[in-house]
N, C-alpha and C positions, 0 to 999 in steps of 0.2 A: 503494500499499500504506498503510495505516495503522498506527501502532505504539502505539497507546493502546486502550484499553476504554473502552466507554461502557454505563452502566444507570442508567436513572432519572435523566437528566440531570448525572451524575456521570462524570467522566474521571480514568482512572488510566494510569499510565504501563506499561511493560514493558520489565522489565530483566532481565539475565543475571548470576548471579556464577559464575565459572569455579570460584573457590576451594571454594563451597558446593555448585556443582553444581545451582543452582535457580533458577527464574524468579520474579523478585519485582516488587514497584511499590508506588506508594503514590496517593492521590487528589489530582490537583493544582485548585488555585483555591480552597482553605480557606486562612481566614488563623487561626483559633481551634483547629483541630484537625490533627492529624497522623496519617492513617489508612496501616496498610499491609498489606500480602497479599502472599502467596506460594503456590508450588506446583511439584512435581516435573516438571511439563508443562503445555503451554497449557492443555489441558482443566481441570485441577486450579488453575490461576492464575487462570482466568476464574471458576470457581465460587467461590474465596475471594474474589476482587474483589466479586461479586455478594454473598456472604455479610458483607463488610466493611461493603459500602453499607447494605444492611438492618439489621444492627447498629447504626450509626451513626444512621439514621432511628429506629428502635425504642428508642434510649436516652434520646429526648427525651419526657416528658410533655405539653409544649406545643409543637406542630407550629410554632407562629410562631416557636421558637428555633431550628430547625434551620438551620443555615447552607447556603446555596446556593452551589456553586461560582461564581465569575466573575459578580458581582454588576453589573457593567456600568461600575463606577467604580475608578480605579485610579490612584495617583500616579507618575509619569514624573522621574527625573531625568535631564537631559540638560545641565546646563550652563548658564552665565548666556549664551555667547555662541551657544549653538546655539538657546536660549530666543527670543532677540532676532530672529534669522535667521527661527525659526518664525512668530513675531509679524508680523513686515514681510512675509513672505510670504503669511500669511491676510490680512492687510489689504489687499495687492496684489489679492490674489482676491476682494475683497468678502466674506471669511468670518470668523467667530469663530477664536478659537485651536484651541477644542473641535472645531468641524466640520473644520477643517484636518487635525488629527490623525487625527481619526476617518476620513475619507477615505484618509488614507496608510496605515492601518491596515488598512482594508478593501481594498485594492490589494494589498496582499503577503499578505492571509488568503484572497484568492478562490480557490485549490486546495484548501483544508481543507474 
């Protein structure tokens, strides 16, 4: 069971507020924008999510300025000790650190 929404390459969370008795969420993977949506039920939430994505895309005059989620690069802060261990393990495997990390993530994300 997946607990996220997907539309046009954008992904959004699905959460519940008991206080407000609504479903809500936000588009994940965007660094420069915070886009939220809500609905009283799942059908309404999905529609508001799609509308939010469409509104976001249509708000740009220049399509090249539209931020795509998860562009493929990110910084990870792991601390110096773990960093050294990762570099040494990558070297032991005749890999770059980037390849080592990518393969580790791929192994964990296989079920997504």
